[in-house]
N, C-alpha and C positions, 0 to 999 in steps of 0.2 A: 370316499372322496375327501381330500384334505380340506379342512375349513379355512376361512380367511384368518381366523384367530391363530390357528396352528401355523399357517404360513408366516404370519407376523412374528410369532414367537421364534420360529426357526431362523428367520432373517435376523432378528435381534441377537440371537445366540451366535450366528455366524459372524456378525460384526463386533461382538463384544470384546474379543481379544485385541483387535486392532484399535478400537476406541479406548480401551483401558490403557494401552501402550501410549497413545497420543495424549491422553489426559495426564498420565504420569510424567511424561516428558515436559508437557506444558507447565505442570505444577513445579517441576524442578527448575525450569527456565525462569518462572516468575520469582521463585525463592531466591535464586542466584542474582537475578536482576535487582531485587529489592535490597539485597545485602552487599552487592559489589558494584552496582551502578551501571553496568553494561546493558545494552538493549535486550529486551525479552526475546524479540524475534531472532536475534543472532544466537543467543543461548539455545533456543528451541531448535534452530537449524543445526547447530553443531552437535548437540546431544542426539538429535534424531539421526544424523549421519553415523553415529557410533553404533546404532542399532539397524544398520542397513541389512544385515544378515536375516532380519525378521521380515523383510519386505515381501518375500515370496513364501514364507511359511504358511501353511494351510490355516492355522489358528489366528493369524494376524493379518493376512494379505487383504481380505475383503474389508475389514474395518479400517485399515490404513487407507485404502482407496476411497472409502466413504468419507473419511476425515479430510482427505486432500481435495475432495470435490464438493459434496453436499454441505459438510460443516463449514467449509470455506465460504460458500455462497450465503449461508445463513448469517455468518459473521459480517460479510459485506453489506447485506441488507440492513442489519442492525446499526451500521455506522450512521445511517440517516438520522437517528435520534439525537446525535450530537449537534446537529445543525438547525438553524432557523433563518428565515428571511431577514430578521432584525440583525443577526450576526453578519450577514453578507453585506447589508447596506448601511451598517452603522456609521461609517466614516465618509459617506458620500459616494458619488459615481466615479470620480477620477481614479482612486485607488482600485476600485472594482474593475474598471476598464483596463487598468494597467495589469492586474492579475490575469485577466482573460488573455491579454496579449502575451504575457510571459508564458502562460501554459501552452497556448497554441504555437508560439514561436519555438519553444523548447521541444515540443513533439515533432515539429517539422525539422528542426535541427537534428533531432535523433534519427529521423528517416534518412536525411542526407548523409550524416556521419556514418550511419550503419552501412549504407550502400557503398560509400567511399572506402570503407574498411573491408568490403567483401562479404558483409552479412546481409541477411534478408530484411525486407521491409518490416516483417512481423517482429524481428528482433529490435528494430528501431522504434516501433510502436510500443513495445514492452518496456524497453529501457527509457525511452523519452517520456512516456507516460508516468513511469515511476519517479523519475527525477522531477518532472513538472508538477505532479500533484501531491502525493503523500507517501512516497517511498515504497516500503514493503507491502502495505495494504493495497496501494494502487496496482502494484505488480501482480498481486494475487487476483484482484478484480479483473484486470485486463486479460490475464491468462484464461479466466472463466468465459470470456466472450470471443476469444480467438477460435477459429475453426479447428476441430479436433486434429485434422491432418497437418495443421500448421503449428500446433501447440507443442512446445518442448518443455518438459519438466526440468531438464538440465538448465535451459536458458532461464527459466523462472527462478530456480535456486541461485544461479549465478547473479541474477539481477538483485535478488533479495540481499545476498551477501554484499554486493558492490554498493548498493545505495545505503545499506545500514552502516557499513564501514565509513563511507564518505560522510554520512550524516553525523556520525559520532565525531569524526575529525572536525567537521564544520562547527559543531556545538562548542568545541574548545577554541578553534582558531578565528571564526568569524567575529565574535564580540571584540577580540583584540584588534583585528583588521579594521573594523568599523570605527573603533575608538581612535585608532591611529590616524584615521582620515578626518577626525574632528567632527563627526556626526553627532547630533543630539540623540537623546533616548528614544524619541518618537521615530526618527529616521532609522535608528539602529533596530528598533523593534520591527518596523515594517520590512527591512531587509532580511532580518532573521526569518520572519514568517514567510517571506516570498522566495527564499532560496534554500533553507535547510529542508531536507527531504522528509524525515519522519516527525510525527506530531510530538512524541515524547522529547526528542532532541530540541525541537523548537521551543517547547515550554522551558526546558532546562537552560538553554542558551539565553532566552529572553529574560527570565527572572534572575539570571546570574548578573545581569546588567542593572536592572531596577524593576520596580513594579510597573512603571509606565511602559518600559520596553517590553516587559513580559505580557502585559495586556494587549499591546499593539501586535506583538508577534503572534499570539494565540489567535486573535481575530483575523489577521491576514492569512494565517495558515488555514483557518476554517473556510475562508473564501476560496482557497485553492481546492480543498477537499470537496466543496460544494459543486465543483465543476466535474467531478468524477462521473456521475451518471450521464452527463452530456457527452463526455469523451467516449464512454462505453457505447453510446448510441451511434456516434460517428464511426467508431471502429466496426460496429455491426453493419452499418450501411456501406462502409468502405470494402469490407470483405465480400459483401454481396455484389458490389460493383466489379470486383475482380473475378467474378464467377465462382463465388463461394457456395454456401448452402442454398439450394433451390427452394422455391416456394415463397410464401410471405415471410417477411422479417418480423417476427413477434418479439416483444420485449421480454427479456429474461425475467423470471419471477422475482429474483433477488434485486434486480434493478428497480422494478416496480415497488417492491417493499421499501427500498432505500428512499425513493421519492415520497412515498406515502408517509413514512415516519418523519421525514423532514418537514412535510406539510403539516402534520399533526403537531409537531413540536413548535412550529411557527405560530400556531394558534394560542399557545400558552396554556393549554389544558392538561399538559402532562405533569403530574406531580414530580418534584425534584427527586424524590427517592426512587420513583419508577424509572426516570431518565437515567439515574446513576446505575441502577441495576441492569438496564438494557445496555448501557454503554460498557459496563464491566463485562457483561456476557459477550458482547461483540469482541472485546479485546481477548477474552479467554478463547473464544472459538477461532479467532485468527491465529493465535499462538498454537492452538491444537493443529490447525491446518498446516502451518509452516513446519511443525514438528513431524507431521505425517509426510510432507514433501521431503523433509530431510531423511526420513527413514527410507524413502523410495530412491534416494540418490546416493551413489557412492562417492567418496572423496576423489577417487581416481577420475570418475566421470566429471566431477565438478571442475577440476583443474584442466580438463581436456579442452576447454574453450580458449585458453591461451591469453597472453597479454594484450593482443589486439582488441579483444572484446572489452577488456578492462578499460582501455583507452577510450572506447566509445562512451562509456558512462562518465568517465572523467571529463571528456570533451563536452558532454551535455551539461554537466554540473558547472563547469567554467563558463559556458555560454550563458546559462541562467544567471549566474552571479554577475557577469559583466553587464547583461541586459538590465537587471534590476538596479545595479549600482548606478548605471548611466541615467536611469529614470529618476532616482532619488536626487542625484547631484544636479539634474537639470530642472526638476519640477518641484520637489518637496522642500 
C-alpha cells in the first residue's frame, strides 16, 4: 500500500512542471516591470497567454491549476500583513466612512451597470469589487469565493486586464486632473488613494505629486484594501441567499488568514523584516497566480467578451472618480 510520504512526493512531482512554469513567468514579469515600469500583473498575464498551449499538457496542467487556485489563496491571505488598525483609523472617522461609502456604492453601481449591459450579477460583483477595492488582487480574491458554477476564468482575466490598464492610465492622468482643479496635496493624495485601482499605481501617482500626497494616497488605499475581507464575506452570504452552496457558510481559510495577519500586525509585534518578507511573498504568489490564469486563457477567448464588457469597467471607474471628487470638493 502506498504510504502518505509517497503520495506527497507523487503529488509534488505532478505539480512541479506547472509550478516551475508559473514561477518562471512571474520572474520574467517582475524583471520587466522593474526595468520598464509597467505593472507586474499585466506582464504576467500577457506572458502567460503566450504559453496557453501548455495549459492542457500533462506535465504542466496540474501545476498550473494549483497555481491558479491554491497559490492564489495563499497570496490573498498574506495580504493581511500589510495592514493594521492604526493605518485604517490614522486620519479620523470621516475619511474612513467616506471610503466605506465609496466601496459599497461602486460595487452596487457595478451590479446595476452589469445588468443594464446584459451581463450577470456575478460579473458586476467581480468588476465592481476590483474597481472599488484594489484592482487585480481584489479580482483574484473575489473569484476565489464565487460559486464554482458561476466562476469564469475568462471574466477574471478580462477584469485583471481592464483594471490594470485603467489603473495605469489613471496613474498618469489623475494627478494632472486634480492639479488642474486647484486641489492641494492632501486632497490630491486622498483622491488618488480613493480612486486608482492597484496599490503600485497609487504609490506611483501619489509620490509623483509630493511626499504629502504619496503618504495620504497610500494610507487611503490601505483603508480600501482593509475592506476586502468584509466584501468577501458579503459575497459569500449573497451567494447563499441566491441558493448557492448548501450547508453552513464557513469562512474560507485564506480569508481567516488575512484577518488574523492583519490583527497580528495591528499589535505591532511583527518585526519589520518579517512583514517585508511576507508582503513580498504575497506579491510573488499573486503574480504567479495571474501568470497561471494567463496560461489557462487564450487571447481569442480573452477578446470574446467584447467592448460592452469593457464599458462596464470604465463606467464603474468613472462612477468612483465622480463620487470621490464630489466628496473632496464638498467636505475636505
